[in-house]
C-alpha positions as CSV (number, residue, x, y, z in Angstrom):
1,M,0.0,0.0,0.0
2,T,2.9,2.4,0.7
3,A,4.3,1.9,-2.8
4,L,0.9,2.7,-4.4
5,F,0.7,5.9,-2.3
6,W,4.2,7.0,-3.6
7,L,3.3,6.1,-7.2
8,I,0.2,8.3,-6.9
9,V,2.2,11.1,-5.3
10,G,4.9,10.8,-8.0
11,H,2.1,11.0,-10.6
12,A,0.6,14.1,-9.0
13,V,3.9,15.8,-8.8
14,M,4.8,15.1,-12.4
15,D,1.4,15.7,-13.9
16,F,0.5,18.9,-12.0
17,W,3.3,20.5,-10.1
18,A,6.3,19.8,-12.3
19,Q,4.5,20.2,-15.6
20,S,4.7,23.9,-16.6
21,D,1.9,25.6,-18.5
22,A,4.3,25.8,-21.5
23,L,4.9,22.1,-21.5
24,A,1.2,21.3,-21.1
25,Q,0.5,23.4,-24.2
26,M,3.5,22.3,-26.3
27,K,2.8,18.5,-25.8
28,N,-0.5,18.9,-27.7
29,R,0.0,18.8,-31.4
30,N,-3.3,20.5,-32.0
31,R,-2.4,23.7,-30.3
32,P,-0.7,26.4,-32.4
33,N,3.0,27.0,-31.6
34,T,2.9,30.4,-30.0
35,R,6.2,30.1,-28.2
36,V,8.5,30.9,-31.2
37,P,11.2,33.4,-30.4
38,P,11.3,36.4,-32.7
39,G,13.2,35.7,-35.9
40,Q,12.9,31.9,-35.6
41,V,10.9,29.7,-37.9
42,P,8.1,27.8,-36.2
43,Q,9.0,24.1,-35.9
44,V,7.2,21.0,-34.7
45,M,7.7,20.8,-30.9
46,W,5.0,18.5,-29.6
47,P,6.9,15.2,-29.9
48,Y,9.8,16.6,-27.8
49,A,7.4,18.1,-25.2
50,L,5.2,15.0,-24.9
51,G,8.3,12.8,-24.8
52,A,9.9,14.8,-22.0
53,H,6.7,14.8,-20.0
54,A,6.4,11.1,-20.4
55,L,10.0,10.5,-19.4
56,H,9.4,12.6,-16.2
57,H,6.7,10.1,-15.3
58,G,8.9,7.1,-16.2
59,A,11.6,8.4,-14.0
60,A,9.3,8.7,-11.1
61,V,8.0,5.1,-11.5
62,A,11.6,3.8,-11.9
63,L,12.8,5.6,-8.8
64,I,9.8,4.5,-6.7
65,T,9.7,0.9,-7.8
66,G,13.5,0.5,-8.3
67,N,12.8,-1.0,-11.8
68,P,13.8,0.9,-14.9
69,W,11.8,-1.4,-17.1
70,L,8.6,-0.3,-15.3
71,G,9.8,3.3,-15.8
72,L,10.1,2.7,-19.5
73,A,6.6,1.1,-19.6
74,E,5.2,4.1,-17.7
75,A,6.9,6.5,-20.1
76,V,5.4,4.8,-23.1
77,C,1.9,4.4,-21.6
78,H,1.8,7.9,-20.2
79,G,2.8,9.3,-23.6
80,L,0.1,7.3,-25.4
81,I,-2.6,8.2,-22.9
82,D,-1.7,11.9,-23.0
83,F,-1.6,11.8,-26.8
84,G,-5.2,10.4,-26.8
85,K,-6.3,13.1,-24.4
86,C,-4.7,15.8,-26.6
87,E,-6.6,14.3,-29.6
88,N,-9.9,14.7,-27.7
89,A,-10.4,10.9,-27.7
90,Y,-11.4,11.3,-24.0
91,G,-11.3,13.9,-21.3
92,I,-9.2,14.6,-18.2
93,H,-11.2,12.1,-16.0
94,L,-10.6,9.1,-18.1
95,D,-7.0,10.3,-18.7
96,Q,-6.4,10.3,-14.9
97,L,-8.2,6.9,-14.4
98,L,-6.0,5.3,-17.1
99,H,-2.9,6.7,-15.4
100,L,-4.0,5.4,-12.0
101,A,-4.7,2.0,-13.6
102,C,-1.1,1.9,-14.9
103,K,0.2,2.6,-11.5
104,I,-1.7,-0.3,-10.1
105,I,-0.4,-2.6,-12.9
106,W,3.2,-1.5,-12.3
107,L,2.8,-2.2,-8.6
108,M,1.5,-5.7,-9.3
109,M,4.3,-6.3,-11.7
110,A,6.9,-5.1,-9.2
111,Q,5.5,-7.4,-6.6
112,D,5.5,-10.4,-8.9
113,A,9.2,-9.7,-9.7
114,R,10.2,-10.2,-6.1
């Protein structure tokens, strides 16, 4: 139960506290790129922003579980889930439920590995 608590805390930290407004906007490919410095040509940013955000979550899971493979799984799943949300396939509530389900799966997998 303690590990699940820390996985949820890690998720809350990475999804809300550590994610800047700029990152939240840049990770969505459907938002216009309004953060282009003067004189620079607009470029596709969303894959980098979404990837960085997903890696933050993967790092949290890897640190909490002690398993980098679960961290990698989290990074991939978190990126896919957020991509779906950014595509308006579902809203914030299902997005958060899917993220929580992943944490429960990682915890079960971590316990099975022992």
